[in-house]
C-alpha positions as CSV (number, residue, x, y, z in Angstrom):
1,M,20.4,-1.3,31.3
2,L,17.3,-1.0,28.7
3,S,18.8,1.7,27.0
4,R,22.6,-0.4,26.1
5,N,19.9,-3.3,24.9
6,K,17.3,-1.2,22.7
7,N,18.7,-2.7,19.6
8,I,18.7,-6.4,20.7
9,I,15.4,-6.1,21.9
10,A,13.8,-4.6,18.8
11,G,15.3,-8.0,17.1
12,I,13.9,-10.2,19.5
13,F,10.3,-8.3,19.4
14,L,10.7,-7.8,15.4
15,S,12.1,-11.3,15.0
16,A,9.3,-12.6,16.6
17,F,6.4,-10.3,14.6
18,S,7.7,-11.2,11.2
19,L,7.7,-14.8,11.8
20,L,3.6,-14.5,12.9
21,Y,3.8,-12.4,9.9
22,F,4.7,-14.8,7.5
23,R,3.3,-18.2,8.8
24,L,0.0,-15.9,8.3
25,S,1.0,-15.3,5.2
26,F,-0.2,-19.1,4.2
27,S,-3.6,-18.0,4.7
28,I,-4.4,-16.0,2.0
29,P,-6.6,-17.9,-0.1
30,L,-4.7,-18.0,-3.7
31,T,-7.1,-17.5,-6.8
32,S,-7.5,-19.6,-10.3
33,I,-5.7,-17.2,-11.9
34,D,-2.6,-16.9,-9.8
35,R,-1.3,-19.9,-8.6
36,Q,2.5,-19.4,-9.7
37,V,3.1,-16.0,-8.8
38,G,0.2,-15.0,-6.1
39,S,-1.4,-13.4,-3.8
40,R,0.4,-14.6,-1.1
41,L,3.8,-13.7,-3.0
42,V,4.3,-10.1,-1.5
43,P,3.7,-10.5,2.3
44,Q,5.9,-13.6,2.2
45,I,8.9,-11.5,1.0
46,C,7.9,-8.7,3.2
47,G,8.4,-11.2,6.4
48,M,10.7,-12.7,5.1
49,L,13.3,-9.2,4.4
50,L,11.4,-8.2,8.3
51,L,13.0,-11.1,9.9
52,F,16.3,-10.7,8.1
53,F,16.7,-7.2,9.3
54,S,15.1,-8.0,12.5
55,V,17.9,-11.3,12.9
56,W,20.7,-8.4,11.7
57,L,19.5,-5.3,14.3
58,A,19.9,-7.7,16.9
59,A,23.4,-9.8,16.0
60,G,24.9,-5.6,15.3
61,G,23.3,-5.3,19.7
62,I,25.2,-8.4,20.5
63,I,28.3,-7.9,18.7
64,A,28.3,-4.7,19.7
65,K,27.5,-5.2,23.3
66,K,29.7,-8.5,23.7
67,V,32.7,-8.4,20.9
68,L,33.5,-4.3,21.1
69,G,32.4,-3.6,24.3
70,V,30.1,0.0,23.0
71,K,28.1,1.2,25.8
72,N,26.1,3.2,23.5
73,V,26.1,2.4,20.1
74,Q,22.5,3.5,19.9
75,A,23.8,7.2,21.0
76,D,25.9,6.6,17.7
77,A,24.0,5.3,15.9
78,Q,20.9,8.0,16.0
79,S,23.3,11.3,16.4
80,D,22.5,13.4,12.7
81,E,25.0,15.5,11.7
82,D,24.4,17.9,14.0
83,G,25.7,15.9,16.1
84,K,22.0,15.8,17.8
85,T,21.0,12.7,19.4
86,G,17.4,13.3,18.9
87,M,16.9,14.3,22.7
88,E,15.7,17.9,23.3
89,G,17.0,20.4,25.1
90,K,16.5,18.6,28.9
91,G,17.3,15.0,28.3
92,K,14.0,14.2,27.5
93,P,13.2,12.0,24.4
94,C,11.4,14.2,21.6
95,Y,8.2,10.9,21.3
96,L,5.8,13.4,19.3
97,S,7.2,12.6,15.5
98,T,6.6,8.8,16.5
99,V,3.5,9.7,17.5
100,L,2.6,11.3,14.6
101,V,3.6,9.2,11.7
102,F,1.9,6.2,13.9
103,A,-1.2,8.8,13.8
104,G,-0.8,9.4,10.5
105,F,-0.3,6.0,9.3
106,A,-4.0,4.8,11.0
107,L,-5.4,8.0,9.2
108,Y,-4.0,6.4,6.2
109,I,-5.8,3.5,6.0
110,Y,-9.2,4.7,7.1
111,L,-9.3,7.6,4.4
112,M,-8.6,4.2,2.0
113,E,-11.4,3.4,2.8
114,M,-13.1,6.5,1.8
115,V,-11.0,8.1,-0.9
116,G,-9.6,5.1,-2.5
117,F,-6.1,3.9,-2.7
118,V,-4.6,6.5,-5.7
119,I,-6.0,10.0,-3.0
120,S,-5.0,8.8,0.5
121,T,-1.5,7.1,-0.8
122,L,-0.8,10.6,-2.0
123,I,-1.8,12.4,0.9
124,Y,-0.1,10.5,2.9
125,L,3.5,10.0,0.8
126,F,3.4,14.0,0.6
127,T,2.8,14.2,4.6
128,Q,5.0,12.2,5.9
129,M,8.2,13.7,3.9
130,I,7.0,16.5,5.5
131,L,7.0,15.0,9.3
132,L,9.7,13.4,8.7
133,E,12.4,15.8,6.7
134,A,15.0,17.0,9.5
135,K,14.1,20.2,11.7
136,G,15.4,23.2,10.8
137,K,15.9,22.1,6.7
138,K,14.2,24.1,4.8
139,K,11.1,22.0,2.9
140,K,10.9,20.8,-0.8
141,Y,7.0,20.7,-1.3
142,L,7.3,21.0,-4.3
143,L,10.0,17.4,-4.5
144,Y,7.7,15.5,-1.8
145,A,4.7,15.8,-4.6
146,V,6.4,15.0,-7.4
147,V,7.9,11.7,-5.4
148,S,4.4,11.1,-4.1
149,I,2.7,11.3,-7.4
150,C,5.4,9.4,-9.1
151,A,5.2,6.6,-6.3
152,T,1.9,6.5,-5.9
153,L,1.1,6.4,-10.0
154,A,4.0,3.7,-10.3
155,T,2.6,1.5,-7.6
156,Y,-0.9,1.9,-9.2
157,M,0.5,0.5,-13.1
158,L,2.1,-2.4,-10.9
159,F,-0.6,-3.8,-9.1
160,V,-3.5,-3.4,-11.2
161,R,-1.1,-3.0,-15.3
162,V,1.2,-5.8,-14.3
163,F,-0.3,-7.9,-11.5
164,Y,-3.9,-7.6,-12.4
165,L,-4.6,-6.4,-8.9
166,I,-7.4,-4.7,-7.8
167,L,-6.8,-1.8,-5.4
168,P,-9.3,-0.2,-3.3
169,K,-11.7,2.3,-5.0
170,G,-13.3,4.2,-1.7
171,K,-17.0,4.5,-1.3
172,L,-16.3,8.6,-2.5
173,F,-14.6,7.9,-5.6
């Protein structure tokens, strides 16, 4: 029962979370510099996008269940090109990758205070790309490093040079 309704449950939960997130974004104070395009803009856009996609997820689950009569939409959606469904050999789901992603994000937040935005973002992006690469595929470390460096520098330049915002410097640097 629960496995058939995963998308509906996740969509409802994420919709509630996105509404709360969007509502809380209005509590971000505006400075005299950013009255038109301010510090609230990006969180509000993220909240609206999250709401849109979570409603889409829930609606897709409802349509698949009611209209199409498909019982195992999640199994079809989760299968990769090898036909595997993300389950280990004994039929139990593999949660290690999920736990590692959340642990990596927590470490990223902690490191940002210690070493600053640039270094912590480089480390985070590089390790997440390695972690999220499909098992059995050859890891492309040079590509991951180049993408991490370019994405970090582009984000830094956008926020510092275009939006004139200060990103965390860290205690060590």
